[in-house]
C-alpha positions in Angstrom: 95.8 114.0 95.3 93.4 115.8 93.0 91.3 117.0 95.9 94.4 118.2 97.7 95.5 120.1 94.6 92.1 121.7 94.3 92.3 122.9 97.9 95.7 124.4 97.3 94.6 126.1 94.1 91.7 127.8 95.9 94.4 129.9 97.6 97.1 129.9 95.0 95.4 129.5 91.6 98.6 128.5 89.7 99.7 126.0 92.3 99.9 123.2 89.7 102.9 125.1 88.3 104.7 124.9 91.6 104.8 121.1 91.9 106.8 118.4 90.3 106.7 114.7 90.8 109.3 111.9 90.5 109.6 109.0 88.1 108.7 105.5 89.1 112.3 104.2 89.0 113.2 106.5 91.9 110.5 104.9 94.0 111.6 101.4 93.0 115.2 102.2 94.1 113.9 103.6 97.4 112.0 100.3 98.0 115.3 98.5 97.4 117.0 100.7 100.0 114.2 100.3 102.5 113.8 96.5 101.8 110.0 96.7 101.8 107.1 98.0 99.7 106.2 101.7 99.9 102.7 102.6 101.0 100.3 103.3 98.1 99.5 106.9 99.1 103.2 107.7 99.6 103.8 106.6 96.0 100.9 108.8 94.8 102.3 111.8 96.8 105.8 111.3 95.4 104.4 111.0 91.8 102.6 114.3 92.1 105.0 116.4 94.2 107.9 114.3 95.5 110.5 116.6 93.8 108.9 120.0 94.4 105.8 120.8 96.5 105.7 124.6 96.7 104.7 126.4 99.9 103.0 123.2 101.3 106.4 121.8 102.2 108.6 124.8 102.5 108.9 124.2 106.3 110.4 120.7 105.9 113.3 119.4 103.8 114.7 116.2 102.2 111.4 114.8 100.9 112.6 114.0 97.4 112.9 110.1 97.2 116.4 110.6 95.9 117.3 112.7 99.0 115.6 110.1 101.2 117.8 107.4 99.7 120.9 109.6 100.4 119.6 110.1 104.0 119.5 106.3 104.6 122.8 105.7 103.0 124.7 108.6 104.7 123.2 108.4 108.2 124.9 105.9 110.6 122.7 102.8 110.9 122.8 103.0 114.7 121.1 106.4 114.6 118.2 105.2 112.5 115.0 103.6 113.7 114.1 100.1 112.3 113.0 99.9 108.6 109.4 99.7 109.8 109.7 103.5 109.8 109.9 105.3 106.4 111.6 108.7 106.6 109.4 111.1 104.7 110.2 114.7 105.7 113.1 116.3 107.5 112.4 118.7 110.4 114.7 121.7 110.1 113.9 123.0 113.7 116.3 122.8 116.5 114.5 119.7 117.9 114.9 117.9 114.5 111.8 115.7 115.2 111.7 114.2 111.7 108.5 112.8 110.1 108.2 109.1 109.5 105.5 106.7 108.3 105.0 103.8 110.6 104.6 101.0 108.1 103.3 98.7 110.8 100.5 101.1 111.7 98.4 101.1 108.5 95.5 103.5 108.2 93.2 104.6 105.4 93.6 104.1 101.6 97.0 102.4 101.6 98.4 105.0 104.0 100.1 104.8 107.4 100.3 106.7 110.7 102.7 109.6 110.8 105.1 109.7 113.8 108.0 112.0 114.7 111.4 110.7 115.8 114.7 112.4 116.1 117.9 110.7 115.1 119.8 108.9 117.9 120.5 105.5 119.3 117.2 103.8 120.0 115.4 107.2 120.0 112.5 105.5 118.4 112.0 103.6 121.7 112.1 106.7 123.9 111.2 109.8 121.9 108.7 108.6 119.3 105.5 110.7 119.2 102.4 110.3 117.2 101.5 113.1 114.9 98.7 112.3 112.4 96.6 109.3 111.5 97.9 109.3 107.9 100.2 111.1 105.5 97.1 112.2 103.5 95.5 113.8 106.5 98.7 115.7 107.4 99.0 117.1 103.9 95.4 118.4 103.9 96.0 120.0 107.3 99.2 121.6 106.2 97.5 122.8 103.0 95.3 125.0 105.1 97.9 125.8 107.8 100.8 126.8 105.4 99.0 127.8 102.2 95.4 128.8 103.0 95.5 130.6 106.3 98.5 132.9 105.4 96.3 134.5 102.6 94.0 136.0 105.2 94.7 139.4 107.0 93.8 138.3 110.6 94.6 135.1 112.4 94.3 133.5 115.8 95.0 130.1 117.5 93.0 128.3 120.2 93.2 125.2 122.4 90.4 123.1 123.8 91.1 120.6 126.5 88.7 117.7 126.6 88.3 114.5 128.5 86.6 111.2 127.4 83.8 110.1 127.1 82.3 113.4 126.0 85.2 114.6 123.8 83.6 113.5 120.5 80.4 115.4 121.4 82.5 118.5 122.2 84.3 118.3 118.8 81.1 117.9 116.9 79.6 120.7 119.0 82.4 123.0 118.0 82.1 122.0 114.4 78.4 122.9 114.6 79.3 126.4 115.9 81.6 126.9 112.9 78.9 125.8 110.5 76.3 128.2 112.1 78.9 131.0 111.5 78.7 130.2 107.8 81.6 127.8 107.4 81.4 124.7 105.2 83.1 121.7 106.6 85.2 119.8 104.1 84.4 116.1 103.7 88.1 115.3 104.3 90.0 115.0 106.6 87.8 113.3 109.2 89.8 113.3 112.5 91.4 116.6 111.9 88.9 119.0 110.3 89.0 121.9 107.8 86.4 124.6 107.3 86.0 127.3 104.7 83.9 130.3 103.8 84.5 133.0 101.3 86.4 135.3 103.7 87.9 132.8 106.1 89.4 129.4 106.8 89.8 127.1 109.9 92.3 124.3 110.5 91.4 122.0 113.4 94.0 119.6 114.6 93.4 116.5 116.7 96.1 114.2 117.9 95.8 110.6 116.8 95.1 109.3 120.3 94.8 112.3 122.7 91.4 114.0 123.4 92.4 117.7 123.2 92.4 119.8 120.1 93.7 123.0 118.7 92.4 125.2 115.9 93.6 128.1 113.9 91.5 130.7 112.0 92.4 133.1 109.3 89.9 135.8 108.2 89.5 139.0 106.1 87.9 141.9 107.8 88.6 143.2 111.3 85.0 143.5 112.5 84.0 140.0 111.4 87.2 138.6 112.9 86.5 140.3 116.3 83.0 138.9 116.2 84.3 135.4 115.6 86.7 135.8 118.5 84.0 136.9 120.8 81.8 133.9 120.0 84.5 131.2 120.3 86.2 132.7 123.4 82.9 132.5 125.1 82.8 128.7 124.7 83.8 126.8 127.9 87.3 125.4 127.8 88.6 127.3 124.8 91.8 129.3 125.4 93.6 131.6 123.1 97.2 130.8 122.4 
């Protein structure tokens, strides 16, 4: 969490004053409601910013463990997925594809895969979609997407369709292009990727299992932004959104 906070503070220097964690007793009560242990990284997240997370989580709701407990107690059981899924963030969009941790799909560092499921009878069987390989990865990607990139004057989004077996080579090739343009690749996350330089940032999203990717860039300076666009739009397969 310290590395995540450092990333956030590069764009909002007083970010530590915008967050507030929860006490351990709230997590213990949530474990009782859930009937199983909470993942280690989720506990760390909640201890740092489970009550208040600033702009990082302004686009979701209901992530305070006390609100999560209310959610479980007030939602009809028939509309909830099995307890193997831990509700973590509420999606306020019209689709209401809420964010859950799949406790039976562990990933890195006591973390779990993030999936999206709406409420509804057996919706977890028919409408579940994978989102991120871990909660930690999702928070790092969101840090750039919702906190870092909005600080830049110009922005653009791109898609790149790929097909195995060459998709990993294409991803690394694109990363190499960014590095040649002066960006430093952050050491984490590893499937999704983040890149920074003094006047710009890039957030590259990769689905947990699909081969395609999308990336967003934010940049200061119109001329340098146009130069970046001309270079990446000349790469085969890349399409502007």
